[in-house]
C-alpha positions in Angstrom: -17.9 -37.8 14.8 -21.3 -37.3 13.3 -22.3 -39.6 10.3 -24.4 -36.9 8.7 -23.7 -33.2 9.3 -21.0 -31.4 11.2 -21.0 -27.6 11.5 -17.9 -25.8 12.9 -17.1 -22.1 13.2 -13.9 -20.2 13.9 -14.6 -16.7 15.3 -11.7 -14.5 16.6 -11.9 -11.3 18.3 -11.4 -7.9 16.5 -10.6 -8.3 12.8 -9.6 -12.0 13.1 -11.2 -14.9 11.3 -15.0 -15.3 11.3 -15.7 -18.4 9.2 -17.7 -21.5 9.1 -17.0 -25.1 7.7 -19.9 -27.6 7.2 -19.3 -31.2 6.3 -22.0 -33.6 5.2 -21.8 -37.3 4.4 -24.3 -38.4 2.0 -23.5 -42.0 0.8 -20.3 -41.8 -1.2 -20.6 -38.0 -1.5 -19.0 -35.4 0.9 -20.3 -31.9 0.1 -18.4 -29.3 2.1 -19.8 -25.8 2.5 -17.6 -23.0 3.7 -17.3 -19.3 3.9 -17.9 -16.4 6.1 -20.4 -16.6 9.0 -23.6 -15.2 7.9 -23.0 -15.8 4.2 -24.2 -18.7 2.1 -20.7 -19.7 1.4 -19.5 -22.1 -1.4 -20.1 -25.8 -1.8 -17.4 -28.2 -2.9 -18.5 -31.8 -3.4 -16.1 -34.8 -3.5 -17.3 -38.4 -4.3 -15.5 -41.6 -3.0 -15.5 -45.2 -3.9 -17.5 -46.4 -0.9 -19.5 -44.9 2.1 -16.8 -45.9 4.5 -14.2 -44.1 2.5 -16.4 -41.1 2.4 -16.9 -41.1 6.2 -13.2 -41.6 6.8 -12.3 -38.6 4.7 -14.9 -36.4 6.2 -13.5 -37.3 9.7 -10.1 -36.3 8.5 -11.3 -33.0 7.3 -13.2 -32.2 10.5 -10.2 -33.2 12.6 -8.0 -30.9 10.6 -10.2 -28.0 11.2 -10.5 -28.8 15.0 -6.8 -28.5 15.2 -6.8 -25.1 13.6 -9.2 -23.8 16.3 -12.7 -24.4 14.7 -15.4 -25.4 17.2 -18.7 -27.2 16.9 -21.4 -24.5 16.8 -25.0 -23.8 16.2 -25.7 -22.1 12.9 -27.2 -18.7 13.3 -26.0 -17.9 16.8 -23.1 -15.9 15.5 -24.0 -13.0 13.4 -22.4 -11.7 10.1 -19.4 -9.5 10.7 -18.1 -6.9 8.2 -15.4 -8.3 6.0 -11.8 -7.2 6.8 -11.0 -4.0 4.7 -8.0 -1.9 4.5 -8.6 0.7 7.2 -8.6 4.0 5.5 -9.6 7.6 6.2 -9.7 10.3 3.6 -9.6 14.0 4.2 -9.9 16.8 1.6 -6.9 17.9 -0.1 -6.0 21.6 -0.2 -4.0 21.2 -3.3 -5.2 22.4 -6.7 -7.2 19.9 -8.6 -5.6 17.4 -11.1 -6.8 17.7 -14.7 -9.3 14.8 -14.7 -10.5 13.9 -18.2 -13.3 11.5 -17.1 -14.6 10.0 -14.0 -16.8 6.9 -13.3 -18.5 6.5 -10.0 -18.8 2.8 -9.5 -21.2 3.0 -6.6 -19.0 1.6 -3.9 -15.5 1.9 -2.4 -13.1 0.3 -4.8 -9.6 -1.2 -4.6 -9.2 -3.2 -7.9 -7.8 -1.5 -11.0 -6.0 -2.6 -14.1 -5.1 -0.8 -17.3 -3.7 -2.0 -20.5 -3.8 -1.1 -24.2 -7.2 -2.5 -24.6 -9.2 -1.4 -21.6 -9.6 0.1 -18.0 -10.9 -2.3 -15.4 -12.3 -1.4 -12.0 -13.8 -3.6 -9.3 -15.7 -2.4 -6.2 -16.8 -3.8 -2.8 -20.3 -4.7 -4.1 -18.7 -7.2 -6.4 -19.2 -5.1 -9.6 -16.4 -5.2 -12.2 -16.6 -2.7 -15.1 -14.5 -2.7 -18.3 -14.2 0.7 -20.0 -12.3 1.9 -23.0 -9.8 4.7 -22.7 -12.3 7.3 -23.8 -14.3 6.4 -20.6 -17.1 4.4 -22.3 -18.3 1.2 -20.4 -18.2 -1.8 -22.7 -18.8 -4.6 -20.2 -20.0 -5.3 -16.7 -19.4 -8.4 -14.5 -21.2 -9.3 -11.2 -19.1 -11.5 -8.9 -20.2 -13.2 -5.8 -18.4 -10.8 -3.3 -16.4 -7.6 -2.9 -13.4 -7.2 -5.3 -10.0 -6.9 -3.5 -7.8 -6.5 -6.6 -7.7 -6.9 -10.4 -4.4 -8.3 -11.8 -3.2 -9.4 -15.1 -1.0 -12.3 -16.0 0.0 -12.1 -19.7 -3.3 -11.8 -21.4 -5.5 -13.2 -18.6 -7.4 -10.7 -16.3 -8.2 -11.9 -12.8 -10.2 -10.5 -9.9 -9.7 -11.6 -6.4 -12.7 -11.4 -4.1 -13.6 -11.3 -0.5 -15.2 -14.8 -0.8 -11.6 -16.3 -1.1 -11.9 -17.1 -4.7 -10.2 -15.7 -7.9 -12.1 -15.2 -11.1 -11.0 -15.1 -14.7 -12.4 -12.3 -16.6 -10.7 -13.0 -19.9 -13.8 -14.4 -21.6 -17.3 -13.3 -22.2 -18.4 -14.6 -18.7 -16.5 -14.8 -15.5 -15.1 -18.2 -14.6 -13.8 -19.6 -11.2 -10.1 -19.8 -11.7 -8.7 -20.4 -8.2 -10.3 -21.6 -4.9 -8.3 -20.3 -2.0 -8.2 -22.2 1.3 -10.9 -20.6 3.6 -8.3 -20.2 6.4 -6.6 -17.6 4.2 -8.1 -14.0 4.7 -7.0 -12.5 1.4 -5.6 -9.0 1.5 -4.0 -9.0 -1.9 -2.8 -11.3 -4.7 -0.6 -11.5 -7.8 -0.2 -14.1 -10.6 2.8 -14.8 -12.7 2.8 -17.5 -15.4 -0.3 -19.3 -13.7 1.3 -19.3 -10.3 -0.6 -17.5 -7.6 0.8 -15.5 -4.7 -1.6 -14.5 -1.9 -1.0 -12.4 1.2 -3.3 -12.4 4.1 -4.5 -10.5 7.2 -2.0 -12.4 9.5 1.2 -11.5 7.5 1.4 -14.8 5.8 2.3 -15.3 2.1 1.2 -18.4 0.2 2.2 -19.8 -3.1 -0.7 -21.6 -5.0 -0.3 -23.7 -8.2 -2.6 -23.6 -11.3 -4.9 -26.4 -9.7 -5.4 -24.3 -6.5 -3.0 -26.5 -4.5 -1.0 -24.7 -1.9 2.9 -25.1 -2.5 4.3 -23.3 0.5 3.3 -20.9 3.2 5.6 -18.4 5.1 4.9 -16.0 7.9 6.6 -12.8 7.4 7.6 -10.3 10.2 4.7 -8.1 10.1 0.8 -8.5 9.8 -1.6 -7.1 7.2 0.1 -7.9 3.9 -1.2 -5.4 1.5 1.6 -5.9 -1.0 2.4 -8.9 -3.0 4.2 -8.9 -6.4 5.4 -11.9 -8.3 8.0 -12.4 -11.1 9.7 -15.5 -12.5 12.0 -16.0 -9.6 10.5 -14.2 -6.6 7.5 -13.3 -4.5 7.8 -9.8 -2.9 5.6 -9.4 0.3 5.0 -6.0 1.9 3.5 -6.0 5.3 3.6 -4.3 8.8 7.2 -4.9 9.2 8.6 -4.0 5.7 9.2 -5.9 2.5 10.4 -9.4 2.3 11.4 -11.3 -0.9 11.0 -15.1 -1.1 12.2 -17.6 -3.6 9.2 -18.5 -5.6 10.1 -22.2 -6.0 11.2 -23.1 -2.5 9.8 -20.3 -0.3 13.2 -19.5 1.0 13.7 -15.9 2.4 16.1 -14.2 0.0 16.1 -10.7 1.7 14.2 -8.4 4.1 14.1 -4.7 4.4 12.4 -3.2 7.6 10.4 -0.1 7.2 9.2 2.3 9.9 5.7 2.5 8.6 3.4 -0.4 7.5 3.4 -1.2 3.8 0.0 -0.2 2.5 0.5 -0.9 -1.3 3.2 -2.1 -3.6 4.4 -1.9 -7.1 7.1 -3.5 -9.2 9.0 -2.9 -12.4 11.5 -5.2 -14.2 14.3 -4.3 -11.8 12.7 -2.8 -8.8 9.9 -2.8 -6.3 8.1 0.0 -4.5 6.4 0.1 -1.3 4.1 2.9 0.0 4.0 3.2 3.8 1.9 4.6 6.6 4.7 7.0 7.6 4.3 9.0 4.3 6.9 7.5 2.2 7.4 5.4 -1.0 10.5 3.1 -0.7 12.3 1.8 -3.8 14.5 -1.3 -3.7 16.3 -3.3 -6.3 15.2 -6.9 -6.7 18.2 -8.1 -4.8 17.2 -6.0 -1.7 19.4 -2.9 -2.0 17.5 0.4 -1.0 17.8 2.8 -3.9 15.4 5.7 -3.1 12.8 7.2 -0.7 10.1 9.6 -2.0 8.5 11.7 0.7 4.8 12.6 0.8 2.8 14.6 3.3 0.4 11.9 4.5 0.1 8.0 4.6 0.7 6.6 1.1 -2.3 4.4 0.1 -1.1 3.6 -3.4 2.0 4.1 -5.7 2.9 3.3 -9.3 5.6 4.2 -11.9 5.8 5.2 -15.5 7.3 2.4 -17.7 10.9 1.9 -16.6 10.5 3.8 -13.4 11.4 7.2 -14.7 8.6 8.8 -12.7 7.1 7.7 -9.5 3.5 8.4 -8.6 1.8 8.2 -5.2 -1.7 8.7 -3.5 -2.1 9.7 0.0 -4.9 9.6 2.7 -5.6 13.4 2.1 -6.8 12.9 -1.4 -3.6 14.1 -3.0 -1.6 12.6 -5.8 2.2 13.1 -6.3 4.8 12.8 -9.1 8.5 12.4 -8.3 11.5 12.2 -10.6 14.0 9.3 -10.1 16.2 11.6 -8.2 13.6 11.9 -5.5 12.6 15.4 -6.5 8.9 16.1 -6.1 7.7 17.5 -9.5 4.1 18.1 -8.4 1.2 17.5 -6.0 -2.5 17.9 -6.8 -5.8 17.0 -5.3 -7.9 14.2 -6.9 -11.3 15.9 -6.1 -12.9 12.4 -5.7 -11.3 10.8 -2.6 -8.0 9.1 -1.8 -6.4 6.9 -4.4 -6.5 3.2 -3.1 -4.9 1.9 -6.3 -3.3 3.5 -9.3 -1.7 2.8 -12.7 0.0 5.1 -15.2 -0.5 4.4 -18.9 0.1 6.3 -22.1 0.6 9.7 -20.3 -2.4 9.2 -18.1 -2.6 8.4 -14.4 -5.7 6.3 -13.6 -6.9 6.0 -10.0 -9.5 4.3 -8.1 -10.6 5.9 -4.8 -12.3 5.8 -1.4 -15.6 6.8 -2.9 -15.5 4.2 -5.7 -14.5 6.5 -8.5 -12.4 5.5 -11.4 -10.6 8.7 -12.7 -8.5 9.3 -15.8 -6.0 12.1 -15.2 -4.1 13.9 -17.8 -0.4 13.6 -16.7 1.2 15.3 -19.7 3.5 18.3 -18.8 1.2 20.8 -20.4 -2.0 19.6 -18.6 -0.1 19.5 -15.2 1.2 23.1 -15.7 -2.2 24.3 -16.5 -3.7 22.6 -13.5 -1.1 24.2 -11.2 -2.2 27.6 -12.7 -5.9 26.7 -11.8 -6.9 25.7 -15.3 -8.6 22.2 -15.6 -10.7 20.6 -18.3 -14.4 19.9 -17.7 -14.6 16.3 -16.5 -16.7 13.9 -18.4 -19.0 12.0 -16.0 -19.4 8.4 -17.2 -22.7 6.6 -16.7 -23.6 2.8 -17.1 -25.7 2.3 -20.3 -29.2 1.2 -19.3 -29.0 -1.7 -21.8 -25.8 -3.0 -20.7 -26.0 -6.9 -20.0 -24.4 -7.9 -16.7 -22.3 -11.0 -17.0 -22.5 -13.4 -14.1 -20.9 -16.6 -12.9 -22.7 -19.6 -14.5 -22.2 -23.4 -14.0 -23.9 -24.4 -17.4 -22.1 -23.8 -20.6 -23.5 -23.3 -24.2 -23.1 -26.5 -26.1 -21.8 -27.1 -29.6 -21.3 -30.1 -32.0 -18.6 -28.3 -34.1 -15.4 -30.2 -33.5 -13.5 -27.7 -35.6 -14.2 -24.5 -33.8 -11.4 -24.7 -31.3 -9.1 -27.1 -29.1 -10.8 -30.2 -27.6 -10.1 -31.0 -24.0 -11.6 -33.7 -21.7 -12.3 -33.8 -18.0 -11.0 -36.8 -16.3 -11.1 -38.0 -12.6 -7.7 -38.8 -11.0 -8.1 -39.9 -7.4 -10.7 -37.6 -6.0 -9.8 -34.6 -8.2 -11.3 -33.6 -11.6 -8.4 -32.8 -14.1 -8.5 -31.4 -17.6 -6.2 -32.8 -20.5 -6.0 -31.8 -24.1 -7.1 -34.5 -26.6 -6.5 -32.5 -29.8 -3.3 -33.5 -31.6 0.1 -31.9 -31.2 -0.3 -31.3 -27.4 1.5 -33.2 -24.6 -1.2 -35.7 -23.3 0.5 -35.9 -19.8 0.1 -32.1 -19.1 -2.9 -30.8 -17.2 -4.8 -27.7 -18.3 -5.6 -24.8 -16.0 -9.3 -24.6 -16.6 -12.4 -23.1 -14.9 -13.1 -25.0 -11.7 -16.9 -24.4 -11.6 -17.7 -26.1 -14.9 -15.6 -29.3 -14.6 -17.7 -32.5 -15.2 -16.3 -36.0 -15.3 -16.2 -37.4 -18.6 -17.3 -34.2 -20.4 -15.5 -32.7 -23.5 -15.0 -29.0 -24.2 -14.2 -26.8 -27.1 -11.7 -24.1 -26.0 -10.8 -21.0 -28.0 -7.1 -21.3 -27.2 -4.7 -23.6 -25.2 -1.3 -22.1 -24.4 1.7 -23.5 -22.6 2.3 -21.8 -19.1 5.4 -19.5 -18.9 6.7 -21.6 -16.1 6.2 -24.8 -18.2 4.7 -28.2 -17.3 1.1 -27.3 -17.9 -1.4 -25.6 -20.3 -3.8 -22.7 -19.7 -7.3 -22.2 -21.3 -8.0 -18.9 -22.7 -11.1 -17.2 -24.1 -14.6 -18.7 -24.8 -15.4 -22.3 -23.7 -18.3 -24.5 -24.9 -19.3 -27.9 -23.9 -18.8 -30.4 -26.8 -21.7 -32.8 -27.7 -22.1 -35.4 -30.3 
């Protein structure tokens, strides 16, 4: 083993892994740089008590990678490869157009969308995330380090999963690094419940990760390309090339499996059911104990699906740029063209269907009965075209926080070193001093104290979560 720098690569054929892993020993420090070949990657530094301990730990990490198929390589010989994407084609729909109220062209193909009572979020493959109000006005923009795979909400936290293998918290004024996912996992989709993260990858694996980015368990499902993952209090539901599999969230035990003829391309969940859209033109509905309830038939591969609250209506978007609405008895109520590409993700909220498409558009569609009937008769409203304000400030990931000496402006937490890891504990009164805090990973500094807008107990219990604005405490 080298005592200075070791550079390894794992490059598999086709759409397999194409990653590097670089380990350097610098006295008691072991900085590790990792990522996709051709990219700068990320750096994670760990300090040890002695140079001998640092060398020993570095060798353990290198041996672990060699066992997983990494090989010593020369940097620069292999070239950058396009990141794994959902393979999609989009053909124009011959259906009459949907009544689109407003449309925002984000500038690149987009998968990520989330809608709540406050805002509409969209993230694209250039790493741009835009926050809009329901009238189609842009109120914030974030720039993340890599393409956005998905945007998910967990209670009042908003997260974006990116192609660099990391998950970013967008709940504050600036983005924070919330989870660092092992570089061996090629993320397809993710979901978060109570601070617990579920990740599906290109090889059909599903991984449970805790609030400190530690993997709890990994299971390999019966099909590859897991585009669906949904989490609730008790289960993780994984949709892949072989169907949908439910796992016990605590132990990773398979609870049930339902085979589908087509590959699962997207998934949705309600309180008592999960939905999977497939490559063979269907949306399957299963109860959360694995019973098949309904099948909704489309005319082309289903790229996305969603429901109205409670599941009374089921929506789907296909590869021919059409969107559908079904009643719970499986009857197709309508089919209309998007006019802006195939819907890769969708969500229904307050009588409107929001879609994000192959050409990167976020579109707001009026799904009221009156608007749909008018559209079927060929009468559609003029679509408002949303533009990015020229003076809009772009919020980027930073590693240096604003400082304050005001001890009364929030909850005080402290960063402590436990073993080789930096942890956060609350030192303000009336909090459990033994519980750790889920806290941005890129701003942790041993011995530093911070003022946090809010500290809340996780739904799953046993740890706290930081929310909102964070400042470094001085004085």
